C-alpha positions as CSV (number, residue, x, y, z in Angstrom):
1,M,-37.4,-7.1,-18.2
2,E,-36.6,-5.1,-15.5
3,T,-33.2,-5.4,-13.5
4,E,-36.0,-6.0,-10.1
5,Q,-37.8,-8.8,-11.9
6,I,-34.5,-10.7,-12.6
7,Y,-33.4,-10.9,-9.5
8,T,-36.6,-12.1,-8.1
9,I,-36.2,-14.8,-10.8
10,V,-32.7,-15.6,-9.0
11,E,-34.3,-15.3,-6.0
12,V,-37.0,-17.6,-6.7
13,A,-34.8,-19.6,-8.5
14,K,-32.3,-20.6,-5.7
15,A,-35.6,-20.5,-3.2
16,T,-37.0,-23.0,-5.0
17,G,-34.9,-24.6,-7.8
18,K,-31.4,-24.5,-8.7
19,V,-28.4,-22.3,-9.4
20,K,-24.5,-22.2,-9.7
21,K,-22.8,-19.0,-8.4
22,G,-19.6,-17.8,-9.8
23,V,-17.9,-17.7,-13.0
24,N,-16.5,-21.0,-13.1
25,E,-19.2,-22.7,-12.5
26,A,-21.6,-20.6,-14.6
27,T,-18.8,-21.6,-16.9
28,K,-19.3,-25.0,-16.9
29,A,-23.1,-25.1,-16.8
30,L,-23.0,-23.0,-20.1
31,E,-20.0,-25.7,-21.4
32,K,-22.3,-28.6,-20.7
33,G,-25.6,-26.9,-21.7
34,I,-27.1,-27.2,-18.7
35,A,-28.0,-23.8,-17.9
36,K,-31.2,-22.1,-18.0
37,A,-30.4,-18.9,-18.6
38,V,-26.7,-17.2,-16.9
39,I,-27.1,-13.8,-15.4
40,V,-24.1,-11.5,-15.2
41,A,-23.1,-8.0,-13.6
42,S,-21.6,-5.6,-15.6
43,D,-19.3,-4.1,-12.9
44,A,-17.6,-7.0,-12.8
45,N,-13.7,-6.0,-12.6
46,P,-12.0,-6.7,-14.4
47,K,-14.6,-7.0,-17.5
48,E,-12.1,-9.6,-19.1
49,I,-13.7,-12.8,-16.5
50,I,-17.4,-12.3,-18.1
51,M,-16.7,-11.2,-21.2
52,H,-16.9,-15.2,-22.9
53,L,-20.2,-15.8,-21.2
54,P,-22.0,-13.9,-23.8
55,V,-20.4,-15.8,-26.8
56,L,-20.7,-19.4,-25.5
57,G,-24.4,-18.4,-24.5
58,K,-25.1,-17.6,-28.2
59,E,-23.2,-21.0,-29.3
60,K,-25.6,-22.9,-26.8
61,E,-28.3,-20.9,-27.1
62,I,-29.1,-20.1,-23.8
63,P,-29.7,-16.5,-22.5
64,V,-27.1,-14.5,-21.0
65,V,-28.5,-11.3,-19.7
66,E,-26.5,-8.4,-17.9
67,V,-27.8,-6.6,-14.3
68,P,-26.0,-3.7,-12.9
69,S,-24.6,-4.6,-9.6
70,K,-22.9,-7.7,-8.5
71,E,-23.4,-6.6,-5.0
72,E,-27.3,-7.5,-5.4
73,L,-26.7,-10.1,-7.8
74,G,-24.9,-12.0,-4.8
75,A,-27.4,-10.6,-2.5
76,A,-30.3,-12.3,-4.7
77,A,-28.4,-15.5,-4.8
78,G,-28.3,-15.7,-1.6
79,L,-24.9,-15.3,-0.9
80,P,-23.2,-13.0,2.0
81,V,-21.0,-11.7,-0.7
82,S,-20.8,-10.3,-4.0
83,T,-21.0,-12.8,-7.4
84,V,-20.4,-11.7,-10.9
85,A,-22.0,-14.5,-12.5
86,I,-24.7,-17.5,-11.5
87,A,-26.2,-19.6,-14.1
88,I,-29.8,-21.1,-13.1
89,L,-30.0,-24.6,-13.8
90,D,-33.6,-25.2,-12.5
91,A,-35.6,-22.1,-12.4
92,G,-38.4,-23.9,-9.9
93,D,-41.2,-21.3,-9.5
94,A,-39.4,-19.0,-11.2
95,K,-40.1,-21.1,-14.5
96,T,-42.5,-18.9,-16.8
97,D,-40.6,-15.6,-15.4
98,L,-37.4,-17.2,-16.8
99,E,-39.7,-18.1,-20.2
100,A,-40.1,-14.4,-20.5
101,L,-36.5,-14.0,-20.1
102,K,-35.7,-15.4,-23.4
103,E,-37.8,-13.6,-25.3
């Protein structure tokens, strides 16, 4: 799936569903198994702050998808600042797109 499509899913999920922003919130959503998907920015600095997310996602069978830019991820999530991780709890109108993301 293309990066732009992933950002669009985040934007739609934020507008019509529910997203949690930040590494801590994404981690909690993964641990509880309530996240439908987690999006992480590959330009996170230091890398260590997001390294546990793909492992946790695999454990819980929740997709963890990487995008290149934390600035664009923050903007897609409706934030005035960048963010290195967001968890989609409810995809809202992006449900079918999110299903495609899982494959």
